[in-house]
C-alpha positions as CSV (number, residue, x, y, z in Angstrom):
1,V,-102.4,-135.0,56.1
2,D,-99.9,-132.4,54.8
3,P,-101.3,-130.8,51.7
4,T,-97.8,-130.0,50.4
5,L,-96.8,-133.7,50.1
6,P,-97.5,-136.1,47.3
7,P,-99.9,-139.0,47.9
8,Q,-98.4,-141.4,50.3
9,P,-98.5,-145.2,49.8
10,Q,-100.5,-147.3,52.2
11,P,-98.9,-150.7,51.9
12,D,-101.2,-153.7,52.6
13,V,-100.6,-157.4,52.6
14,D,-100.6,-157.5,48.8
15,T,-98.4,-154.5,48.1
16,A,-96.0,-154.5,51.0
17,P,-93.4,-156.6,49.1
18,F,-93.5,-154.1,46.2
19,W,-92.8,-151.1,48.6
20,S,-90.1,-153.1,50.5
21,A,-88.3,-153.8,47.2
22,T,-88.5,-150.2,45.9
23,T,-87.2,-148.9,49.2
24,A,-84.3,-151.3,48.9
25,G,-83.6,-149.9,45.4
26,E,-85.2,-152.7,43.3
27,L,-88.3,-152.8,41.2
28,A,-90.1,-156.1,41.9
29,I,-93.4,-157.3,40.5
30,C,-95.7,-160.2,41.6
31,R,-95.1,-163.4,39.5
32,C,-96.6,-166.9,39.5
33,T,-94.1,-169.5,40.7
34,Q,-95.7,-172.2,38.6
35,C,-96.4,-170.7,35.1
36,G,-94.3,-167.6,35.3
37,L,-97.1,-165.1,34.6
38,W,-96.4,-161.6,35.9
39,L,-99.3,-160.2,37.8
40,Q,-100.2,-156.5,38.2
41,P,-102.0,-155.8,40.4
42,P,-100.4,-158.4,42.7
43,A,-102.5,-161.4,43.8
44,E,-102.0,-164.2,46.2
45,R,-102.8,-166.8,43.5
46,C,-102.2,-166.7,39.8
47,R,-105.2,-165.7,37.7
48,S,-104.1,-168.1,35.0
49,C,-103.2,-171.4,36.8
50,A,-104.0,-170.6,40.5
51,G,-100.4,-171.2,41.4
52,P,-98.7,-169.4,44.3
53,T,-97.0,-166.1,43.7
54,R,-94.0,-164.1,44.9
55,F,-92.4,-160.8,44.0
56,E,-89.4,-161.0,41.6
57,P,-87.2,-158.2,40.3
58,V,-87.8,-156.8,36.8
59,G,-85.3,-155.0,34.6
60,G,-87.0,-151.7,34.3
61,D,-87.1,-151.3,30.5
62,G,-90.4,-150.5,29.0
63,T,-92.5,-148.4,26.6
64,L,-94.9,-145.6,27.2
65,F,-98.2,-147.3,26.6
66,S,-100.3,-144.2,27.4
67,F,-100.0,-140.9,29.2
68,I,-101.8,-137.8,30.3
69,V,-100.4,-134.4,31.0
70,A,-101.6,-132.6,34.2
71,H,-101.9,-128.9,33.6
72,Q,-104.0,-128.2,36.7
73,P,-103.2,-129.4,40.2
74,S,-104.9,-132.7,40.7
75,S,-102.7,-134.1,43.4
76,P,-100.8,-132.2,46.2
77,G,-97.1,-132.3,46.3
78,Y,-96.4,-131.7,42.6
79,L,-97.7,-128.2,42.2
80,D,-94.2,-126.9,41.5
81,E,-93.8,-129.4,38.6
82,L,-96.9,-128.4,36.5
83,P,-97.3,-129.4,33.8
84,Y,-96.3,-133.0,34.5
85,A,-96.9,-136.3,32.7
86,I,-98.3,-139.5,34.3
87,G,-97.7,-142.5,32.1
88,L,-98.8,-146.1,31.9
89,V,-95.5,-148.0,31.3
90,E,-95.6,-151.4,29.8
91,L,-92.6,-153.4,31.1
92,A,-90.5,-155.5,28.7
93,E,-91.0,-158.7,30.7
94,Q,-94.5,-159.4,29.4
95,P,-97.1,-157.8,27.1
96,G,-99.8,-156.2,29.2
97,L,-97.6,-155.8,32.3
98,R,-98.2,-152.2,33.1
99,L,-97.5,-149.8,35.9
100,P,-98.7,-146.2,36.3
101,M,-96.0,-143.6,37.2
102,R,-94.8,-140.0,36.6
103,V,-92.7,-139.4,33.5
104,V,-89.6,-137.4,34.3
105,G,-86.7,-135.9,32.4
106,A,-88.6,-134.7,29.3
107,E,-91.0,-132.0,28.4
108,A,-94.6,-133.3,28.3
109,A,-95.0,-132.0,24.7
110,S,-92.1,-134.2,23.5
111,L,-93.6,-137.5,24.8
112,A,-95.1,-140.1,22.5
113,V,-97.0,-143.3,22.9
114,G,-94.6,-146.2,22.2
115,A,-91.5,-144.3,23.3
116,A,-88.8,-146.4,25.1
117,V,-88.5,-145.6,28.8
118,R,-86.4,-146.7,31.7
119,V,-87.9,-147.1,35.1
120,E,-85.9,-145.4,37.9
121,L,-86.6,-145.2,41.6
122,E,-86.7,-141.9,43.4
123,D,-87.3,-140.9,47.0
124,L,-90.9,-139.9,47.8
125,R,-91.0,-136.6,49.7
126,G,-92.7,-137.2,53.1
127,A,-92.2,-141.0,53.2
128,D,-89.5,-143.6,53.7
129,V,-90.1,-145.2,50.4
130,K,-89.0,-144.9,46.8
131,V,-91.4,-144.7,43.9
132,P,-91.0,-145.7,40.3
133,V,-90.7,-143.0,37.7
134,A,-90.2,-143.4,33.9
135,R,-87.5,-141.6,32.1
136,P,-87.6,-141.5,28.3
137,V,-84.6,-143.2,26.7
138,P,-82.7,-140.9,24.3
139,T,-83.0,-141.8,20.7
140,G,-80.3,-141.6,18.1
């Protein structure tokens, strides 16, 4: 393990479609094919109706539900970016549909819970995948 690289995803049977989609430049989340409920984390069967699921694209608009600011190195690969924010983004498709990701393009001190964000995909250093990051949407 290279200590200069960020954590690397380890796709499994449940998350492989997510990583395939991001690598292809699309954000896709698990969704029930019967009732339409979005599921995060992904599951083979819907937790509401037990229907089958598949990954479907989402738009990428959301709000910053919560965030923390890392001032000390807690993860390799981002030491040159300290301090950095890690946010829990609630996607517009469904209340409660949330993904954790780094927040980019703004000073950590300027972030606020409830702020509009846009999810973008960026290359992950050391891997052949893209990862979602949240960029605050300018106001005014």
